[in-house]
C-alpha positions as CSV (number, residue, x, y, z in Angstrom):
1,X,-39.5,-26.1,-2.4
2,X,-37.1,-27.7,-4.9
3,X,-34.2,-30.1,-4.1
4,X,-31.8,-27.2,-3.5
5,X,-34.2,-25.7,-0.9
6,X,-35.2,-22.7,-3.0
7,X,-38.8,-21.6,-3.4
8,X,-40.1,-22.8,-6.8
9,X,-42.4,-19.9,-7.5
10,X,-40.4,-17.4,-9.7
11,X,-42.3,-14.4,-8.3
12,X,-41.7,-15.5,-4.7
13,X,-38.1,-16.6,-4.9
14,X,-35.8,-14.7,-2.6
15,X,-33.3,-14.0,-5.3
16,X,-32.0,-10.5,-5.9
17,X,-32.8,-10.1,-9.6
18,X,-34.6,-7.4,-11.5
19,X,-37.1,-8.4,-14.2
20,X,-38.0,-5.9,-16.9
21,X,-40.2,-7.7,-19.4
22,X,-38.0,-10.3,-21.2
23,X,-34.8,-8.8,-19.6
24,X,-33.3,-10.1,-16.4
25,X,-30.7,-8.0,-14.6
26,X,-28.5,-9.3,-11.8
27,X,-25.2,-8.4,-10.1
28,X,-22.3,-10.9,-10.6
29,X,-21.9,-13.5,-8.0
30,X,-25.6,-13.7,-7.3
31,X,-28.3,-16.0,-8.6
32,X,-30.4,-15.3,-11.7
33,X,-33.8,-16.9,-12.6
34,X,-34.7,-17.0,-16.3
35,X,-38.5,-17.4,-16.6
36,X,-40.2,-19.7,-19.0
37,X,-43.7,-21.1,-18.6
38,X,-46.6,-22.6,-20.7
39,X,-49.1,-21.6,-18.0
40,X,-50.3,-23.2,-14.8
41,X,-52.8,-25.5,-16.6
42,X,-50.1,-27.3,-18.6
43,X,-48.2,-30.2,-17.1
44,X,-44.8,-30.4,-18.7
45,X,-43.2,-33.3,-16.7
46,X,-43.2,-35.6,-19.7
47,X,-42.3,-32.9,-22.2
48,X,-39.0,-31.7,-23.7
49,X,-37.6,-28.2,-23.3
50,X,-34.2,-26.9,-24.2
51,X,-32.4,-23.8,-22.9
52,X,-29.6,-22.3,-25.1
53,X,-27.4,-19.2,-24.9
54,X,-26.7,-17.0,-28.0
55,X,-28.3,-19.7,-30.2
56,X,-25.7,-22.4,-29.6
57,X,-24.4,-23.0,-26.1
58,X,-26.3,-25.7,-24.2
59,X,-27.4,-24.3,-20.9
60,X,-30.0,-26.9,-19.7
61,X,-31.9,-29.7,-21.5
62,X,-34.9,-31.6,-20.0
63,X,-36.5,-34.7,-21.6
64,X,-39.2,-36.3,-19.5
65,X,-37.2,-36.3,-16.3
66,X,-33.7,-36.8,-17.8
67,X,-31.5,-33.7,-17.7
68,X,-27.9,-32.5,-17.3
69,X,-27.9,-32.8,-13.6
70,X,-28.8,-36.5,-13.5
71,X,-26.7,-38.1,-16.2
72,X,-27.4,-36.4,-19.5
73,X,-24.3,-35.2,-21.3
74,X,-23.8,-32.3,-23.6
75,X,-24.0,-29.3,-21.3
76,X,-21.6,-26.4,-22.1
77,X,-18.6,-26.2,-19.8
78,X,-19.5,-22.6,-18.9
79,X,-22.7,-23.8,-17.1
80,X,-21.8,-27.1,-15.6
81,X,-22.7,-27.4,-11.9
82,X,-24.4,-24.0,-11.9
83,X,-27.9,-24.5,-13.5
84,X,-31.0,-26.1,-12.1
85,X,-34.7,-26.2,-12.8
86,X,-37.8,-26.3,-10.5
87,X,-38.8,-29.9,-10.4
88,X,-42.0,-29.4,-8.4
89,X,-43.2,-26.7,-10.7
90,X,-43.1,-28.8,-13.8
91,X,-46.7,-29.9,-13.2
92,X,-47.7,-26.2,-13.3
93,X,-46.0,-25.6,-16.7
94,X,-42.9,-23.9,-15.2
95,X,-39.7,-24.5,-17.2
96,X,-37.7,-21.7,-15.6
97,X,-34.1,-22.2,-14.7
98,X,-31.8,-20.8,-12.1
99,X,-28.1,-19.9,-12.8
100,X,-26.0,-19.7,-9.6
101,X,-22.9,-17.6,-9.0
102,X,-23.4,-15.6,-12.2
103,X,-20.5,-14.1,-14.1
104,X,-20.4,-11.2,-16.5
105,X,-19.7,-13.8,-19.2
106,X,-23.2,-15.2,-18.6
107,X,-24.7,-12.1,-20.1
108,X,-26.4,-12.7,-23.4
109,X,-29.6,-13.9,-25.1
110,X,-31.2,-17.1,-23.9
111,X,-34.0,-19.1,-25.5
112,X,-36.3,-21.6,-23.9
113,X,-37.7,-23.9,-26.6
114,X,-40.4,-26.6,-26.5
115,X,-39.4,-28.3,-29.8
116,X,-42.1,-31.1,-29.7
117,X,-45.0,-29.0,-28.6
118,X,-48.2,-29.5,-30.6
119,X,-49.5,-27.9,-32.7
120,X,-46.3,-25.9,-32.9
121,X,-43.1,-25.4,-31.0
122,X,-42.9,-22.5,-28.7
123,X,-39.9,-20.3,-28.0
124,X,-39.3,-17.8,-25.2
125,X,-36.6,-15.2,-25.5
126,X,-34.9,-13.8,-22.4
127,X,-32.0,-11.4,-22.2
128,X,-29.7,-11.8,-19.2
129,X,-27.5,-8.8,-18.1
130,X,-24.9,-9.5,-15.4
131,X,-23.4,-6.3,-14.1
132,X,-20.2,-6.0,-12.1
133,X,-20.5,-5.3,-8.5
134,X,-17.5,-3.0,-7.9
135,X,-15.6,-4.5,-4.9
136,X,-12.2,-5.7,-3.8
137,X,-11.4,-8.7,-5.9
138,X,-7.7,-9.0,-5.0
139,X,-8.3,-12.4,-3.5
140,X,-10.3,-13.6,-6.4
141,X,-8.6,-12.5,-9.6
142,X,-4.9,-12.7,-10.6
143,X,-3.7,-9.3,-11.5
144,X,-6.2,-7.4,-9.4
145,X,-4.5,-4.3,-7.9
146,X,-3.3,-4.8,-4.3
147,X,-4.0,-2.2,-1.6
148,X,-2.3,1.1,-2.4
149,X,0.9,2.1,-0.4
150,X,0.6,5.7,0.9
151,X,3.2,7.9,2.4
152,X,3.8,11.5,3.3
153,X,6.6,13.1,1.2
154,X,6.7,16.7,2.5
155,X,4.8,19.4,4.3
156,X,5.1,23.0,3.1
157,X,3.1,26.2,3.2
158,X,1.2,25.0,0.1
159,X,0.0,21.8,1.9
160,X,1.0,18.2,2.5
161,X,2.5,16.2,-0.4
162,X,1.1,12.7,-0.5
163,X,2.3,9.8,-2.7
164,X,0.3,6.7,-3.6
165,X,1.8,3.6,-5.2
166,X,-0.1,0.6,-6.8
167,X,2.2,-2.2,-7.8
168,X,1.9,-5.3,-9.9
169,X,-1.6,-4.8,-11.4
170,X,-2.9,-6.2,-14.7
171,X,-4.5,-4.6,-16.6
172,X,-3.3,-1.1,-15.9
173,X,-5.5,0.4,-13.1
174,X,-7.0,3.8,-12.9
175,X,-5.6,5.5,-9.7
176,X,-7.0,8.6,-8.2
177,X,-7.0,10.6,-4.9
178,X,-10.2,11.4,-3.2
179,X,-11.3,13.3,-0.1
180,X,-13.5,11.9,2.7
181,X,-16.6,12.8,0.7
182,X,-15.4,10.9,-2.4
183,X,-14.6,13.9,-4.4
184,X,-11.7,13.4,-6.8
185,X,-8.7,15.6,-6.0
186,X,-6.4,17.3,-8.5
187,X,-3.1,15.4,-8.8
188,X,0.2,15.3,-10.7
189,X,0.5,13.3,-13.9
190,X,0.7,9.6,-12.9
191,X,4.1,7.8,-13.2
192,X,3.5,4.5,-14.9
193,X,6.0,1.6,-15.5
194,X,5.4,-1.9,-16.9
195,X,7.2,-5.2,-16.6
196,X,5.9,-8.5,-17.8
197,X,2.4,-7.2,-18.3
198,X,2.2,-5.9,-14.8
199,X,1.9,-2.2,-14.1
200,X,3.2,0.0,-11.3
201,X,1.4,3.4,-10.9
202,X,2.6,6.3,-8.7
203,X,0.3,9.3,-8.1
204,X,1.1,12.4,-6.0
205,X,-1.2,15.1,-4.8
206,X,-0.9,18.1,-2.4
207,X,-3.7,18.4,0.1
208,X,-4.8,21.2,2.4
209,X,-6.6,21.1,5.7
210,X,-10.2,19.7,5.6
211,X,-12.8,19.1,8.3
212,X,-11.7,15.5,8.6
213,X,-8.2,15.4,7.2
214,X,-8.9,11.9,5.8
215,X,-7.8,11.1,2.3
216,X,-8.2,8.0,0.1
217,X,-6.1,6.6,-2.8
218,X,-8.4,4.5,-5.0
219,X,-7.3,1.9,-7.6
220,X,-9.9,0.7,-10.1
221,X,-9.9,-2.0,-12.8
222,X,-13.2,-1.7,-14.5
223,X,-12.6,-4.6,-16.8
224,X,-13.6,-7.0,-14.0
225,X,-15.2,-4.7,-11.4
226,X,-12.2,-4.4,-9.0
227,X,-11.9,-1.5,-6.6
228,X,-9.5,-1.2,-3.7
229,X,-8.4,1.8,-1.7
230,X,-5.9,3.0,1.0
231,X,-6.7,5.6,3.6
232,X,-4.6,8.1,5.5
233,X,-5.3,10.6,8.3
234,X,-3.2,13.7,8.6
235,X,-2.8,15.2,12.1
236,X,-3.7,18.9,12.5
237,X,-0.2,20.0,13.2
238,X,1.0,19.2,9.7
239,X,-1.2,22.0,8.4
240,X,0.1,24.7,10.9
241,X,2.1,27.7,9.7
242,X,5.4,26.3,8.3
243,X,7.2,29.7,9.1
244,X,6.9,28.8,12.8
245,X,8.9,25.6,12.2
246,X,11.5,27.5,10.3
247,X,12.0,30.0,13.2
248,X,12.1,27.3,15.8
249,X,14.7,25.4,13.6
250,X,16.9,28.5,13.3
251,X,16.8,29.2,17.1
252,X,17.4,25.6,17.9
253,X,20.4,25.4,15.5
254,X,21.9,28.7,16.9
255,X,21.6,27.4,20.5
256,X,23.1,24.0,19.6
257,X,26.1,25.8,17.9
258,X,26.8,27.9,21.1
259,X,26.5,24.8,23.3
260,X,28.9,22.8,21.1
261,X,31.4,25.6,21.2
262,X,31.2,25.9,25.0
263,X,31.7,22.1,25.4
264,X,34.7,22.2,23.0
265,X,36.4,25.0,25.0
266,X,35.8,23.3,28.3
267,X,37.2,20.1,26.9
268,X,40.3,22.0,25.7
269,X,40.9,23.5,29.2
270,X,40.4,20.2,30.9
271,X,42.8,18.4,28.5
272,X,45.5,21.1,28.9
273,X,45.3,20.9,32.7
274,X,45.3,17.1,32.8
275,X,48.2,16.8,30.4
276,X,50.3,19.1,32.6
277,X,49.5,17.0,35.6
278,X,50.4,13.7,33.9
279,X,53.7,15.0,32.6
280,X,54.7,16.3,36.0
281,X,54.1,12.8,37.4
282,X,56.1,11.3,34.6
283,X,59.2,13.3,35.5
284,X,58.8,12.7,39.1
285,X,59.0,9.0,38.5
286,X,61.9,9.4,36.0
287,X,64.2,11.8,37.9
288,X,62.9,11.5,41.4
289,X,62.0,15.2,41.3
290,X,59.4,17.5,40.0
291,X,61.9,20.3,39.3
292,X,61.7,19.9,35.5
293,X,60.3,22.8,33.6
294,X,56.9,22.5,31.8
295,X,56.4,25.2,29.2
296,X,53.6,25.2,26.6
297,X,55.0,26.4,23.3
298,X,52.3,27.7,20.9
299,X,53.5,26.2,17.7
300,X,51.9,23.5,15.6
301,X,55.4,22.5,14.3
302,X,56.7,22.1,17.9
303,X,60.0,23.6,16.9
304,X,60.6,25.0,20.3
305,X,61.4,28.5,18.7
306,X,58.3,30.2,20.1
307,X,58.6,31.9,23.5
308,X,57.3,29.9,26.4
309,X,54.0,31.0,28.0
310,X,55.4,30.5,31.5
311,X,58.8,31.4,33.0
312,X,61.3,28.5,32.9
313,X,62.4,26.9,36.1
314,X,65.8,25.1,36.0
315,X,66.4,21.6,37.2
316,X,68.7,21.6,40.2
317,X,69.6,18.0,40.8
318,X,68.2,15.7,38.1
319,X,70.6,14.9,35.2
320,X,69.6,16.2,31.8
321,X,68.9,14.0,28.8
322,X,71.0,14.4,25.7
323,X,68.5,16.7,24.1
324,X,66.7,19.7,25.5
325,X,63.5,18.1,24.2
326,X,61.7,15.1,25.8
327,X,62.0,11.9,23.8
328,X,58.3,12.0,22.8
329,X,56.7,15.4,23.0
330,X,53.0,15.2,23.9
331,X,50.6,17.0,21.6
332,X,47.6,18.8,22.9
333,X,45.6,20.8,20.4
334,X,48.1,23.2,18.7
335,X,50.6,23.2,21.6
336,X,53.5,20.9,22.5
337,X,54.6,20.3,26.0
338,X,58.4,20.4,26.3
339,X,60.8,19.3,29.0
340,X,63.6,21.8,29.1
341,X,66.8,21.3,31.1
342,X,69.2,23.8,32.5
343,X,72.4,23.4,30.4
């Protein structure tokens, strides 16, 4: 075991890497071991070996116990704090290194060189390939697309119209609709807008009934392996025959119209009756008698020229006002209630 608690043997290290000859493949975020060895019979504790990337970047330098992790300077910023060797394996000729928390930028050609080896220096060439692990990176990377916003726009005989919105992503994401099995669904042309280098993408699709009625809106930014999705479940009733809803709506509207008319007529009758009763009480208080005449005149202009609906009854004892009309005729609908005196 080394100081970091990792097994020193390259072939027995519990690291998820894939070796293919001189090529090492690893998924970003994982650890990668780059092999380099002179053989188990060679003790290299007092030797010098140097790891470089792409012929120039200093990855790891070891010189008889002195290296970048215990005081030596010169390591490239890209690798600081992420590279270590296997101290206990040096006596067995193992100069391999481990790169932690790999990034796609770590991909490239690495060399392990023994510059002072006699009779001649020895160089090992290793290619490192760091692939993206496609996952949700919205919490890691600025500009990664947030979770899509999904809503139902309409339901017709053709299906249910869905809309997906992805906002504030950079670079522009690829947005698509998928069914529950991951099949890409046909959709309208995406609507794209840009402001300050951030993109808003809207995508609509019309879906029909499936076995699950689950649908996904997926946003991808392949430049840095970001993928995020939103899901929606549509209830069975949304896919029922839309003509049934039209018929129900028509019947409901017709019934509501009849009900409204009946209520209006009842209110009119009630208002007319109540107004008559109130006026009768008014004249009782004014003249001490209820012998005034109440006659509804069916005229919106309240001119008094239309014939009364009821026969007029004369006042026998109460004095008449100056005019044959009350001071403030009371309107009720299209009729006016008049107080008429016997002249």
